[in-house]
N, C-alpha and C positions, 0 to 999 in steps of 0.2 A: 424619663421615668416610664417604666413599663406598667402594664395593667396589674401584673403580679405585685409589683412594689407598692402600688397605690391602694391595693385591696387591704382593708384592715384584717388583722389576724384574728380568727375565731378559735384559736387553739388547734389548728389543723396543720401546723408547720412540722418540719422534720423532727424537732425536739419532742413534740407530742407523740409522733409515730414511734420514735425510739423508746420513749417512756412506756407507752402502751404495750409495745412488743416485749420489752424487758419485763413488765409486770405479768404478761401472759406466760412467758417462758418460766418465770419464777413460780407462778401458780402451778404450771405443769410439772416442774421439777419437784415441788413440794408434794405432789400427789404420787410420785414414784417412790416405791418402797422396795429395796432389794431384799431378796430372800436371805435369811440368816446364814445359810451355808452356801451362798452363791460363789464366793471366792474358792472355797474348798472344791465345789463341783467343777468350776471352770478349770482349776488347776489339775484336778484329776483327769478331766478330758484331755487337757493339753499333754499331760504325762503319758496317757494312753496313746495318743497320736504320735508322740515322740518315740515311744517304744516300738510302735508299729513301723514307723519310718526306719528305725535302726534295724529291725528284723528283716524288712524287705531289702534293705541295702546289704545286709550280711548274706542273705540268700542269693541276691544278684551277684555279689562278688564270688560266692562259692560256685555258682553255675558257670560264670565266665572262666574262673580258674580251671574247673573240671573240663570244660570244652577246650580250652587252650591246651591242657595236658593231653587230652584224647587226640586232638588234631596233631599235636607234636609227635605222639607215639605212632599215629597212623602214618605220618610223613616219614618218620625214621624206619618204619617197617616196609616202606616201598623201595628198598634198595634192590639193586640187581641181584640175581641169584648167583652169578659167578663172582668169585672174589676179585676185588679190584686191587691191582698192584701199583703202588706209587713208585717204588724203586725196586729194581731187580738186581741181583748180584751176578756179575759176569764170572766167567771161569777164573779170571785173574783176581777176583775178589773186590773189584772196584764197582761202586754203585753207578748205575746208568739209568736213564729214563726208559720206561717200557716202550716196546714197539707196538705196532698195531695188532689188534686181536685177530686171530684167524677166523 
């Protein structure tokens, strides 16, 4: 038998601690009063943040799309100045591969 087991309980056991903690938390909870429009205020803030997130996402998508379009147009505009010939027609009317450029 340990010293702890032999000591008579003076109400300091785990049950008492749990009971006192429960009473203290209940008293604290009883003292808390929510504002009458707390839910409406919290919901309004959440909706504002949600609208802002959607607006930022829409702007980001627009910017990325515009950049991709501009880069694509710039790349397409970088073609050589001389016309490229894929097939040329010979005197006999048959298509042949082009020769080297002079």
